[in-house]
Every structure is written in structure tokens, then in C-alpha cells.
C-alpha positions in Angstrom: -20.1 124.9 -60.2 -20.4 127.9 -57.9 -17.1 129.2 -56.7 -16.2 128.5 -53.1 -16.4 131.6 -50.8 -13.2 133.6 -50.5 -11.6 133.0 -47.2 -11.3 136.4 -45.5 -8.8 135.2 -42.8 -5.4 136.9 -43.4 -3.4 133.7 -42.7 -5.5 131.7 -45.1 -5.2 134.4 -47.8 -1.5 134.5 -47.5 -1.3 130.7 -47.6 -3.4 130.6 -50.8 -1.3 133.4 -52.3 1.9 131.5 -51.5 0.5 128.3 -53.0 -0.6 130.1 -56.2 2.8 131.8 -56.6 4.7 128.5 -56.0 2.7 126.7 -58.6 3.1 129.6 -61.1 6.8 129.6 -60.5 7.0 125.8 -61.1 5.7 126.6 -64.6 8.2 129.4 -65.2 11.3 127.7 -63.8 11.9 125.5 -66.9 12.5 128.7 -68.9 15.1 130.2 -66.6 17.4 131.1 -69.5 14.6 133.1 -71.3 13.7 134.8 -68.0 17.3 135.8 -67.5 17.6 137.2 -71.0 14.4 139.1 -70.7 15.6 140.6 -67.4 18.9 141.6 -69.0 16.9 143.3 -71.9 14.7 145.0 -69.3 17.7 146.4 -67.3 19.5 147.4 -70.6 16.5 149.4 -71.9 15.9 151.0 -68.5 19.5 152.1 -68.3 19.4 153.5 -71.8 16.2 155.4 -71.1 17.6 156.9 -67.9 20.7 157.9 -69.8 18.6 160.0 -72.2 18.1 162.4 -69.3 21.8 163.1 -69.1 21.9 163.7 -72.9 19.1 166.2 -72.4 21.1 168.0 -69.7 24.1 168.2 -72.1 21.9 169.5 -74.9 20.5 172.3 -72.7 23.6 173.4 -70.8 26.3 172.8 -73.5 24.1 173.5 -76.6 21.3 175.9 -75.9 22.7 177.9 -73.0 26.3 177.9 -74.3 25.1 178.7 -77.8 27.4 176.0 -79.3 26.2 174.3 -82.5 28.8 171.6 -82.3 27.8 170.6 -78.7 24.2 170.8 -79.7 24.8 168.4 -82.7 26.9 166.1 -80.5 24.2 165.9 -77.8 21.5 165.3 -80.5 23.5 162.4 -82.0 23.9 160.9 -78.5 20.2 161.1 -77.8 19.4 159.6 -81.2 21.8 156.7 -80.6 20.4 156.1 -77.2 16.9 156.1 -78.7 18.0 153.5 -81.3 19.5 151.3 -78.6 16.3 151.7 -76.5 14.1 150.6 -79.4 16.2 147.5 -80.0 16.2 146.6 -76.4 12.5 147.1 -76.1 11.9 144.8 -79.0 13.9 142.0 -77.4 12.3 142.6 -74.0 8.7 142.6 -75.3 9.3 139.6 -77.4 10.9 137.5 -74.7 8.3 138.4 -72.0 5.4 137.9 -74.4 6.9 134.5 -75.4 7.1 133.6 -71.7 3.5 134.5 -71.3 2.4 132.3 -74.2 4.6 129.4 -73.2 3.7 129.4 -69.5 0.0 129.6 -70.2 0.2 126.9 -72.8 2.0 124.6 -70.3 -0.6 125.5 -67.6 -3.5 124.8 -70.0 -2.0 121.4 -70.8 -1.3 120.6 -67.1 -4.9 121.5 -66.1 -6.3 119.3 -68.9 -4.0 116.4 -68.1 -5.2 116.6 -64.5 -8.8 116.9 -65.5 -8.9 113.7 -67.6 -7.6 111.7 -64.6 -10.2 113.0 -62.1 -12.9 110.6 -60.9 -16.3 110.9 -62.7 -18.0 111.9 -59.4 -16.1 115.2 -59.6 -17.9 116.1 -62.8 -21.2 115.0 -61.3 -20.9 117.6 -58.6 -19.2 120.3 -60.6 -20.6 121.9 -63.8 -18.6 121.2 -67.0 -19.2 124.8 -68.2 -17.5 126.2 -65.2 -14.5 123.9 -65.6 -14.3 124.8 -69.3 -14.4 128.5 -68.4 -11.4 128.0 -66.2 -9.5 126.0 -68.8 -10.1 128.5 -71.6 -11.2 131.9 -70.4 -8.9 132.0 -67.3 -5.8 130.7 -69.2 -6.4 133.2 -72.0 -6.7 136.0 -69.5 -3.5 134.9 -67.8 -1.7 134.6 -71.1 -2.7 138.2 -72.1 -1.7 139.6 -68.8 1.6 137.8 -68.4 2.6 138.6 -71.9 1.6 142.3 -71.9 0.7 143.7 -68.5 3.5 141.9 -66.7 6.0 143.3 -69.2 4.7 146.8 -68.6 4.7 146.4 -64.8 8.3 145.1 -64.7 9.5 147.9 -67.0 7.6 150.6 -65.0 8.8 149.2 -61.7 12.4 149.3 -62.7 12.0 152.7 -64.3 10.4 154.0 -61.1 13.3 152.9 -59.0 15.9 154.1 -61.6 14.2 157.5 -61.9 14.3 157.9 -58.1 18.0 157.1 -58.1 18.8 159.6 -60.9 16.7 162.3 -59.2 18.8 161.8 -56.1 22.0 162.1 -58.1 20.7 165.1 -60.0 19.5 167.2 -57.0 19.3 165.7 -53.5 17.3 168.6 -52.1 14.5 168.3 -54.6 14.5 164.5 -54.3 13.5 164.8 -50.7 10.1 166.0 -52.0 9.9 162.8 -54.0 10.7 160.5 -51.0 7.9 162.2 -49.1 5.5 161.7 -52.0 6.4 158.1 -53.0 4.7 156.4 -49.9 1.7 158.6 -50.4 1.5 157.5 -54.1 1.9 153.8 -53.3 -0.7 153.9 -50.6 -3.7 153.8 -53.0 -2.2 150.8 -54.8 -2.1 148.7 -51.7 -5.5 150.0 -50.4 -7.4 149.3 -53.6 -5.3 146.4 -54.9 -6.6 143.7 -52.5 -10.2 144.7 -53.2 -9.6 144.7 -57.0 -8.2 141.2 -56.7 -11.2 139.9 -54.9 -13.6 141.5 -57.4 -11.5 140.1 -60.3 -12.0 136.6 -59.0 -15.7 137.2 -58.5 -15.9 138.6 -62.1 -14.3 135.4 -63.5 -16.7 133.3 -61.5 -19.8 135.2 -62.7 -18.6 135.1 -66.3 -18.2 131.3 -65.9 -21.7 131.1 -64.5 -23.0 132.9 -67.6 -21.3 130.5 -69.9 -22.4 127.5 -67.9 -26.0 128.6 -67.9 -26.0 129.3 -71.7 -24.3 126.0 -72.5 -26.9 124.0 -70.5 -29.8 125.7 -72.1 -28.4 125.2 -75.6 -27.7 121.6 -74.8 -31.3 121.1 -73.7 -32.9 123.4 -76.3 -35.5 120.8 -77.3 -36.8 120.5 -73.8 -36.9 124.3 -73.4 -38.8 124.8 -76.6 -41.1 121.8 -76.0 -42.4 123.5 -72.8 -42.4 127.0 -74.4 -39.9 128.2 -71.8 -38.0 130.6 -74.1 -39.3 133.7 -72.4 -38.4 132.3 -68.9 -34.9 131.3 -70.0 -34.3 134.7 -71.7 -35.2 136.4 -68.4 -33.1 134.0 -66.3 -30.1 134.4 -68.6 -30.5 138.2 -68.5 -30.4 138.0 -64.7 -27.1 136.0 -64.8 -25.6 138.6 -67.2 -26.7 141.5 -64.9 -25.1 139.8 -62.0 -21.8 139.6 -63.9 -22.2 143.2 -65.0 -22.7 144.4 -61.4 -19.6 142.7 -60.2 -17.6 144.0 -63.2 -18.9 147.5 -62.5 -17.7 147.3 -58.9 -14.3 146.1 -60.1 -14.1 148.9 -62.7 -15.0 151.5 -60.0 -12.2 150.3 -57.8 -9.7 150.5 -60.6 -10.9 153.9 -61.7 -10.5 155.2 -58.1 -7.0 153.7 -58.0 -5.9 155.3 -61.2 -7.4 158.6 -60.4 -5.8 158.7 -56.9 -2.4 157.8 -58.2 -2.5 160.3 -61.1 -3.6 163.1 -58.8 -0.9 162.4 -56.2 1.9 161.9 -58.8 1.3 165.0 -60.9 0.8 167.1 -57.7 4.2 166.0 -56.6 5.7 166.7 -60.0 4.2 170.2 -60.0 5.7 170.8 -56.5 9.1 169.7 -57.7 8.9 171.9 -60.8 8.0 174.9 -58.7 11.0 174.3 -56.4 13.3 173.6 -59.3 12.1 176.7 -61.2 12.7 178.8 -58.2 16.2 177.4 -57.8 17.0 178.2 -61.5 15.7 181.8 -61.1 17.9 182.2 -57.9 20.9 180.8 -59.7 21.2 177.8 -57.5 20.6 175.3 -60.4 21.4 175.2 -64.1 18.7 174.9 -66.7 20.2 171.6 -67.9 20.0 170.1 -64.4 16.4 171.3 -64.2 15.6 169.8 -67.6 17.1 166.5 -66.6 15.2 166.6 -63.3 12.0 167.3 -65.2 12.7 164.4 -67.5 13.2 162.0 -64.5 10.2 163.4 -62.8 8.1 162.6 -65.9 9.5 159.1 -66.0 8.7 158.7 -62.4 5.2 159.9 -62.9 4.4 157.9 -66.0 5.9 154.8 -64.4 3.7 155.2 -61.3 0.7 155.8 -63.5 1.4 152.7 -65.6 1.8 150.6 -62.5 -1.5 151.8 -61.1 -3.3 151.0 -64.4 -1.8 147.5 -64.9 -2.1 146.7 -61.2 -5.7 145.9 -61.7 -4.8 143.6 -64.6 -2.2 141.8 -62.4 -4.9 141.3 -59.7 -7.2 139.8 -62.4 -4.3 137.5 -63.3 -4.0 136.6 -59.6 -7.7 135.8 -59.5 -7.5 133.7 -62.7 -4.4 131.9 -61.3 -6.3 131.1 -58.1 -9.1 129.4 -60.0 -6.7 127.4 -62.2 -4.7 126.3 -59.1 -7.9 125.2 -57.5 -8.4 122.8 -60.4 -4.8 121.5 -60.2 -5.1 120.9 -56.5 -8.2 118.7 -56.8 -7.3 115.2 -55.8 -8.9 112.3 -57.6 -10.8 109.9 -55.3 -9.9 107.0 -57.7 -6.2 106.3 -57.5 -4.0 103.3 -58.0 -2.4 101.8 -54.9 1.2 100.7 -54.4 0.2 97.2 -55.5 -0.6 98.4 -59.1 1.9 95.8 -60.5 -0.7 93.0 -60.0 -0.7 91.1 -63.2 -4.0 89.9 -64.6 -4.5 86.6 -66.3 -7.3 88.1 -68.4 -9.7 85.3 -67.6 -12.4 87.9 -66.9 -13.9 86.4 -63.7 -16.0 89.1 -61.9 -17.4 88.9 -58.4 -19.3 91.5 -56.3 -19.6 90.9 -52.6 -22.0 92.8 -50.4 -21.8 95.9 -52.5 -23.6 99.1 -51.5 -23.3 102.3 -53.4 -24.7 105.9 -53.4 -24.0 108.5 -56.1 -22.3 111.6 -54.7 -25.0 113.8 -56.2 -27.7 111.6 -54.5 -26.3 110.6 -51.1 -29.8 110.0 -49.7 -30.8 107.4 -52.3 -29.1 104.0 -52.6 -28.2 103.1 -56.2 -27.2 99.6 -55.2 -27.8 97.7 -52.0 -26.4 94.4 -50.8 -25.4 93.2 -54.3 -23.8 89.7 -54.5 -23.1 87.8 -57.7 -20.4 86.0 -59.7 -19.7 86.0 -63.4 -17.5 83.1 -64.5 -15.0 83.3 -67.4 -16.7 82.7 -70.7 -20.2 83.1 -69.2 -22.8 85.3 -70.8 -24.9 87.3 -68.4 -27.7 89.7 -69.0 -28.8 92.2 -66.4 -32.5 93.0 -66.7 -34.4 95.6 -64.9 -36.3 98.9 -65.3 -34.6 102.2 -65.9 -32.8 103.3 -62.7 -32.5 99.8 -61.3 -28.7 100.1 -61.2 -27.6 98.2 -64.3 -25.3 101.0 -65.6 -24.1 101.6 -62.1 -22.8 98.0 -61.8 -20.7 98.5 -64.9 -19.3 101.8 -63.6 -18.3 100.1 -60.4 -16.7 97.2 -62.3 -14.7 99.8 -64.4 -13.9 101.6 -61.1 -15.3 104.9 -62.0 -16.6 104.9 -58.5 -15.7 102.9 -55.4 -18.6 101.2 -53.4 -19.5 102.6 -50.1 -19.1 99.1 -48.7 -18.3 95.7 -50.1 -15.7 94.5 -52.6 -15.5 94.2 -56.4 -13.1 91.5 -57.7 -11.7 91.0 -61.1 -9.8 87.7 -61.6 -10.0 87.2 -57.8 -8.2 90.5 -57.2 -9.8 93.5 -55.4 -9.9 96.1 -58.1 -8.7 98.8 -55.5 -5.4 97.0 -55.5 -5.0 97.2 -59.3 -4.0 100.0 -61.6 -7.3 101.3 -62.9 -5.9 101.8 -66.4 -4.7 98.2 -66.6 -8.2 97.1 -65.3 -10.1 99.1 -67.9 -7.8 97.8 -70.7 -9.2 94.4 -70.1 -12.7 95.5 -71.0 -14.7 96.5 -74.1 -17.7 98.7 -73.7 -20.6 99.3 -76.1 -22.8 102.0 -74.4 -26.5 102.3 -74.8 -26.1 105.9 -75.9 -22.7 106.1 -77.6 -20.8 109.4 -77.5 -19.5 110.8 -80.7 -16.3 113.0 -80.9 -16.2 115.9 -83.4 -13.9 114.0 -85.7 -14.2 111.7 -88.7 -15.9 108.2 -88.7 -12.6 106.3 -88.6 -11.5 108.2 -85.4 -14.8 107.4 -83.6 -14.9 103.7 -84.7 -11.2 103.1 -83.8 -11.2 105.2 -80.6 -11.0 102.3 -78.2 -8.3 100.5 -80.2 -6.5 103.0 -82.5 -3.7 100.6 -83.5 
């Protein structure tokens, strides 16, 4: 299945983004307690990390400059205690956020599969199974990794970025003005490159899915390929698909590299400017060495936080692309649904009647599979449908089981229009022995008893 083109209209993109975020939040909300605890651990570790800067100031001013061993020892113990608390808080934060990532993606994978098994067969006729499997496996795995790892880093770095800004302001308001001038400049590349990275990330997932779909189809039809000696052709075709994926991936990597490089250049240029101003203030006697040390510490925190955000921003955009593809699956509506009258009770007599039935397969809308079909099968009657391959024998059974609805006409079961029945209830009245039975990758007992496992 080829991915649908990305809608470039801003209103449509915002609507899709809101829809994706709303669905993702619906998976996260059942774990509000875990989210709350993770946020507490995040705030705790951020506060402890920021406190280390004040411990560093005490060590420099009260220990080094004052030449006091007792103050130096005391400041060192404070920093070590803060480091221990930070390590414990980081463990809790990382575990909880990673657990959330695993849990949310597991729930989403189950929800997507539960939805897929209820979709009408015609959906799979017009959409390649390899593409669907790629979304169910590759996209959820990517989302799981990013939510569990990159999201944790992004949240921590975002909070540290804000906290470092506040502490810089409290440490020296004059120097912090340089920071406030630099911050918008630093954030600008993230917003400029971020949207492009997200679009390319979605395209990357689509091309990877196309590669998997192509390979799966060739492997499935390997006898046909080898019978016609098409190995060389398929190797070249597969290589072409792989190169398409590589080209999209290269474009995405280029955008991410530009983003990271721009942020690093701007951040460390700003830090160098602040250090120059702070060093000049210490030389002139307007600032203590401890205050400068704390300011440098917070500047480094600010710089590393901005750098981390710029690096994981691309991963978060990839997660957004993967989420979009999963949400697309969840939003597919089945064409075969039970009506409000699904409480119709069957007397299980098994009378079947087709009246003026016409049907075209969705993949072949120009060719009629059935045309003006009328017949009755009475309870207890044995009927054989005879005809050449492609005459519509299997199609009749698919209509009776309501895998498809006829274009026109009515199918009755026990004198009830099957559209007015619950399709699960309808199918439970039937037993099917297909011409080419499918085998599941399980033991013989599982396959034999699949239709009636009791």
C-alpha cells in the first residue's frame, strides 16, 4: 500500500496533529498515576542537579578562595550527597518513563491488531499486507524506543533548560540578558528544521515498509520467480526500492545534521560570550569567582540541554511520523458493520435466498463478479455450484458470509436480510471447508480445532 500524500495545507496538518495527539493521549491516560510519579521524579532530579551549582559556588568561594579546609570538606560532602540523590531520582525517572513507553506501545499494538481483525476483507484487497505489518511491527517498535528513551531525555532536557535559565537569572541578571537574547536564536533552527524532519521521517517509514512489502511478495512467490528465471530482474527491482529508501533516509539525516550543527554553534557561541563577560566582571572585581563558577555550571547545563533537545527532536519527529501511520490504521472504518437490529435471533434452519444480486470486487470495479443472481436453498437441501474457475462460486460464499455486501440485491438467511444481523452471529451458523485451507503456524490440534476450540 502506498502511503497517501501528505496534506500540505496548514489547517489540515494541524488537524491531523491534534487527532494524533488526542489518540496517543487516550492510550496514556489510563496510567495517570505512573505519569504523575515520573513527573515528580523528573522535577526532583532537575532540582537536585540545579542545586549542585550552588554547592559549586560554596566550594569555590568558601573553600578555595577563603582557603578553608572545613568549608571545602563540607561543600564536597554536600555535592556528593546531591549526586547520590540525583542518581536515585534518575533511576526512578528513567524506569517509569521507559515503562510507560513499553506499556503504551504494547496497548497501541494490541488496539491496532484488534481493529485490523475486524476490518472488511476488501480493505486487504486494496492494501498490501506487508505495509500493514510494517506499521504494526516496525512503527510500534520505533514508537516504543522513542517514547521510552528519547522522550525521557527530551523532558529532562526541557526542564533543565528552563531551570538553568531561572538559576542564571538569580545568579547574575546582567549576564542572563545575553542568554535571553540567545535563546530565541537557538530555538529557531529547531522549529525551522523540525517540520521538515517530521515529513521526511514519515516518508522514511513508508519507504521502509515498501521494501518489506516487496521482499515479502517475492519470497511468497519464489517458485514463480524462479520458474521464469526472473531472479536478476527482481534483484535489480529490490535494489531500486532499497535505494529509494536510502535517498529519503539521507535527506532526513542531512536535515537532522544541519539542525544539530546549527544549535551547537549558536549555543556554544552564546556560552563563550557569557564566559567572556563573566571573566571580565571577575577581573574588575564586580563578581566573585564562586558566582562565575556557578554561572558557568548553569551555562553548561543550558548548552547541553539545548544540544540534547536538538538531537532527540529528530527522534521525536520520527515518533510523530510513526504515530500518524498507526493512527491512520485506527481510523479506518470497516465497511461491514452490524446494524442496530443485531439482536435478531436465528432459528438456525439454514434457508438461504439471493435476490437480484450484483457484485463487483473493489480491486476490479470494471468487471462484474456476479450479475443478476437469483436462487433459493431450502433447509436440509444439498446444492452443488458448478462452473469454471472465476465463474463466481467462491464469491457467492463470501457474500453469504458477508465478507462483502452486494452492489445491489439482497442476501437472506432464514428470511432475514443479513445486513440486519450481527455478522459474527451469522458466521457462527456456518461451517466452511475451503478448497485451499490455510494453516496457522501452530500444532495440528490447533489447526483442526480452530473453528470449534471447545
